[in-house]
N, C-alpha and C positions, 0 to 999 in steps of 0.2 A: 280777702276777707272770707271763711270759712262760715257759712250761717246755718242756723238749725232747721232742718226741716219739721215743716206742719204735720201734725198726726189726724189722723181719720179722728173727726167727730167736729173739727174746728170749724166756726160759720164762715172761713173764708172761702172754703174748700166749694161751698155752693153756691159762691156768689159768684154773677155774670160779673167779672170784669170789664174795667173801665179801658178807653182809647186813652193813651199822651201822645206828647208832643214834646221836640226839642229840649224844652224847656225843663222837663221831669228834670228835679234835683235830683243831682249824682249819679244818672245814668246809666255813661259809661264804665264808674266804681260798681255799682249792682251789677251788670251784665258781667264785670271779671268775677265777683264774685258768685252766680251765677253757677259761671263756668267751673270755677275753684270748688265750689261744694258738688254739685253734680259730679266731678271726676273724685271726689273724696269722696262720696258715697257711693261709688262704684254705679252709677247713671247712665242711662245714655239720652235721657232728654229730663228738663227741669221746666216746672210754668212758675213764673210769681206768686200767682197763691199757695205754691208750697212753701215759698222764704214769707207768707204773711202780709203781702203785696197783691191785692184785689186790681191788677194794670193787666194789660192786655199783651203780654210781653214770654215767651218762652224760649230756651234753646233747644238744638236737636245737634247730638252728634251718633247718628249712625254708619259711620265709619267703622268702628270700631266690633257692630256687630256682624258686619258682611266680613272685615278681616278675621275673624274669628271663626267662621264658615268652613266645612268642608267643602271642598272644589264640587262635590257629588249637590251640597246645597245650595251653593252658589246658583249653581243653573236653575234653581227654582225660581230663582228672582232677577233675571235676563234685562241687565241694563241700571240695575240697582247696584250703584258704586258705593254710596252712603253719601251722608253731605255732613259737615261741619257749619251749622248756620244760624245766627239770631230770627227771631220773626217778633216782630212787633205790629201791632192790630191788625193781627192776620183775621183773615173772613173764607169760611171753605165758598169757595164759588160752584162746584160739582162734586159728586160723588160716582165714580163710574164701576164697574168691572164686578165681579163674582165678591159675595161673601168667601171672607175664609176665615178658617179656624187659627187662633196662635196661641200660645202661653203668656201671658201677660202678667208682671206686677208692676207694684210703685212705690215708690220712696217713702209716700204718704201712709203706706197701708203694707208695712215691711210685715215680710213671712207668710203672706195670703198672693198665691198663683192661681189663673184661673183661666180658661180658655174662653175668649173672646173672638165673634166676629166681627170683622169688621171689611169696607170696602176697599178693591184691591189696588184704588186709586181714586187722589185726590187732584182738584186743581184750586189751590190758593193763592188770597191776595194776600200782600203784608209788606211791610218794610224792614229791612234790614238796619241794621245798627246806623248808618248814617243815614237814615231814615228816605230811600232810595227806596221809590214803589216796585216792585214785582209782581209777573203772576207766573206761578209757575204749575206745573204739573209732578205728580212724584209716584213711586208706585210700590209695591213690592213693601222689603220691611222700614224703608222711609219713609213712604206712606203713611206703615201704621203707629210708626213712634210719633209722626207729627198730629195724625188722629188723636193718641193718647196724649199728647202735651194740649192740642187745644181743646179737649174736651175739659181740662182743666181752667183755663180760662171762659169756658161758657158754663162752670159749675157743677160740672161732670165728673163721676169717675169712673172707672173700669168695671166695676162691684156693680154697677147700674145696667151693664148690659147681662149680667148673671138670671138665671130665670128664679122663679122666686124659693123653690125646691131650694136650688143649691145655694142662697142667701140664707137662707135659714139654718144650713149645716154651716156656714163659715160666721154666725151672728154673735158667737160668744171669742171669735177672735177678733171681731172689730171690736165689740164691748172692753178687750181687754188692751187695745191698741189705746182707743180713746181716753180707757185712762191710765194707762202709763205703764200697764202692767207685759211690757215686754222691750227686751234688751236687744241692740244693733248696734254694730262697730260705725256710726257715724251721729252728728247731734241731732236731736228731736225736740222738739218744741209741743206739749201738750199742755192741752187748756184745762 
């Protein structure tokens, strides 16, 4: 089922999400709906707070980004073949590598894209959809998508990384989004 994406301004986007266990009601259907919602919205990641659930759950499909890169662009991200993965109860262990800038967007903040600096590599612990525990290290585009989605379960947004002047310049767009004065080609929920 395609779910509405929560728009910027909704308090759920600023909550630190809670851990869940295997007894979380309707978890398998929720994960299926998150994948369906993400793909219907042309996203590469989706966190549960974006569908109004303050739980530590997000999905990532960075394969579609990697597959669409030109060959010379792929050379910039050696070893990053992309992933299609569910992350439950994720926690960052380490951030490593240089900070690098990339133009990010967010389904909850439509039509706003900004350059954000993030670390090249992240090591993260998480459980998959079967609650099997993993500790893995990711780099490149995949690390970036994971870090963006991870921020959502920590109550942070990509615009939080912007310098104060840049935030001022996009304030009007953000106000329009939070008040529902925006048109997108996917379902959204405005507070």
